[in-house]
C-alpha positions as CSV (number, residue, x, y, z in Angstrom):
1,M,160.1,-247.9,-80.0
2,S,157.2,-249.0,-82.1
3,D,157.4,-252.0,-84.3
4,P,156.8,-250.7,-87.8
5,A,155.2,-253.9,-88.8
6,D,152.7,-253.8,-85.9
7,P,149.8,-251.4,-86.5
8,V,148.6,-251.7,-82.9
9,S,152.0,-250.5,-81.7
10,L,152.0,-247.7,-84.2
11,V,148.5,-246.5,-83.1
12,S,149.6,-246.7,-79.5
13,S,152.6,-244.6,-80.3
14,A,150.5,-242.0,-82.2
15,N,148.2,-241.9,-79.1
16,V,151.1,-241.2,-76.8
17,D,152.3,-238.4,-79.2
18,Y,148.9,-236.7,-78.6
19,Y,149.3,-236.7,-74.9
20,D,153.0,-235.7,-75.1
21,A,151.9,-232.7,-77.2
22,F,149.3,-231.8,-74.6
23,E,151.6,-232.1,-71.6
24,R,154.3,-230.1,-73.4
25,Q,151.7,-227.5,-74.5
26,D,153.3,-227.7,-77.9
27,I,150.9,-226.6,-80.6
28,E,153.3,-227.6,-83.5
29,M,153.5,-231.1,-82.1
30,M,149.8,-231.1,-81.6
31,S,149.3,-230.1,-85.2
32,Q,151.4,-233.0,-86.4
33,V,149.2,-235.4,-84.5
34,W,145.9,-234.4,-86.1
35,E,144.7,-235.1,-89.6
36,H,144.2,-231.8,-91.4
37,S,140.7,-232.0,-92.6
38,E,137.1,-231.0,-91.9
39,R,136.3,-234.5,-90.6
40,A,138.5,-234.0,-87.5
41,T,136.4,-233.6,-84.4
42,C,137.2,-233.0,-80.7
43,T,135.2,-232.8,-77.6
44,H,137.0,-231.5,-74.6
45,P,135.4,-232.3,-71.2
46,G,132.5,-230.0,-70.7
47,W,132.7,-228.4,-74.2
48,P,130.5,-228.8,-77.3
49,P,132.0,-230.7,-80.2
50,L,134.6,-228.9,-82.3
51,H,134.9,-229.6,-86.0
52,G,137.8,-229.1,-88.4
53,T,141.5,-229.1,-87.6
54,D,141.8,-225.3,-87.6
55,T,139.1,-225.0,-84.9
56,I,140.6,-227.8,-82.9
57,L,144.1,-226.4,-83.0
58,E,142.7,-223.0,-82.0
59,S,141.1,-224.6,-79.0
60,F,144.4,-226.2,-77.9
61,A,146.3,-222.9,-78.4
62,A,143.8,-221.2,-76.1
63,I,144.2,-224.0,-73.5
64,F,147.9,-223.8,-73.7
65,R,147.9,-220.0,-73.1
66,G,146.1,-220.7,-69.8
67,P,148.0,-220.7,-66.5
68,Q,147.6,-224.4,-65.7
69,T,149.9,-227.2,-66.6
70,L,148.6,-230.7,-66.4
71,Q,150.2,-234.2,-66.3
72,V,148.3,-237.0,-67.9
73,I,149.0,-240.6,-66.7
74,L,147.4,-243.1,-69.1
75,T,145.9,-246.4,-67.8
76,D,143.6,-249.1,-69.2
77,E,144.6,-248.5,-72.8
78,H,142.8,-250.6,-75.4
79,V,143.8,-250.3,-79.1
80,M,141.7,-251.7,-81.9
81,V,142.8,-251.5,-85.6
82,E,140.3,-252.2,-88.3
83,G,141.9,-251.6,-91.7
84,A,142.7,-247.9,-92.2
85,F,140.9,-246.9,-89.0
86,A,141.8,-247.4,-85.4
87,Y,140.5,-246.4,-82.0
88,V,142.0,-246.2,-78.6
89,T,140.1,-246.2,-75.3
90,V,142.0,-245.0,-72.3
91,V,141.6,-243.6,-68.9
92,E,143.3,-240.2,-68.6
93,N,144.4,-239.7,-65.0
94,V,144.9,-235.9,-65.0
95,V,147.1,-234.3,-62.3
96,D,147.3,-230.5,-61.9
97,Q,150.3,-228.6,-60.5
98,G,148.8,-228.7,-57.0
99,G,148.6,-232.5,-57.0
100,D,144.8,-232.7,-57.4
101,A,143.8,-235.6,-59.7
102,S,140.7,-236.5,-61.8
103,A,140.0,-239.3,-64.2
104,M,138.6,-238.9,-67.7
105,S,137.4,-241.6,-70.0
106,A,138.8,-240.9,-73.5
107,L,138.1,-242.2,-77.0
108,N,140.7,-241.4,-79.7
109,L,140.1,-242.3,-83.3
110,F,142.9,-242.5,-85.9
111,A,143.1,-242.9,-89.7
112,W,146.0,-244.3,-91.7
113,D,147.1,-242.0,-94.5
114,G,149.6,-244.5,-96.0
115,V,152.5,-243.2,-94.0
116,R,151.3,-242.6,-90.5
117,W,148.3,-242.7,-88.1
118,N,146.6,-239.3,-87.7
119,M,144.1,-238.5,-85.0
120,I,140.6,-237.7,-86.5
121,A,138.6,-237.6,-83.2
122,H,139.2,-237.1,-79.5
123,H,136.4,-237.2,-76.9
124,A,137.1,-237.1,-73.2
125,S,134.5,-237.0,-70.3
126,P,134.9,-237.1,-66.6
127,I,134.5,-240.4,-64.8
128,A,132.0,-240.0,-61.9
129,S,133.4,-240.7,-58.4
130,R,132.1,-243.9,-56.9
């Protein structure tokens, strides 16, 4: 449970909510994670940037309609809060239903609306094998 007095804990919790919505393929939950504005932006791995919450949610709905389910194991989380904005860097260890895994480097940005932290940007890109 997040400590309501600790913004880092609240941002970390909001970040986990994003990945929970993704794993559950729950578009309503995903909608609750995002700020509903035109400043929202999302770059899925290999995609061009998407702008505006409606476009972003349409992209997730399309992904969720696909046949693949994915598990995301988060490592190396770093949370930084600066006033009403926060960012999280994290490694997304993505495992498909066949057990194949890949790693993505992600940057998630959040804005405080006075009540909760809302995602305003997500960018993920593959980490090259070494």
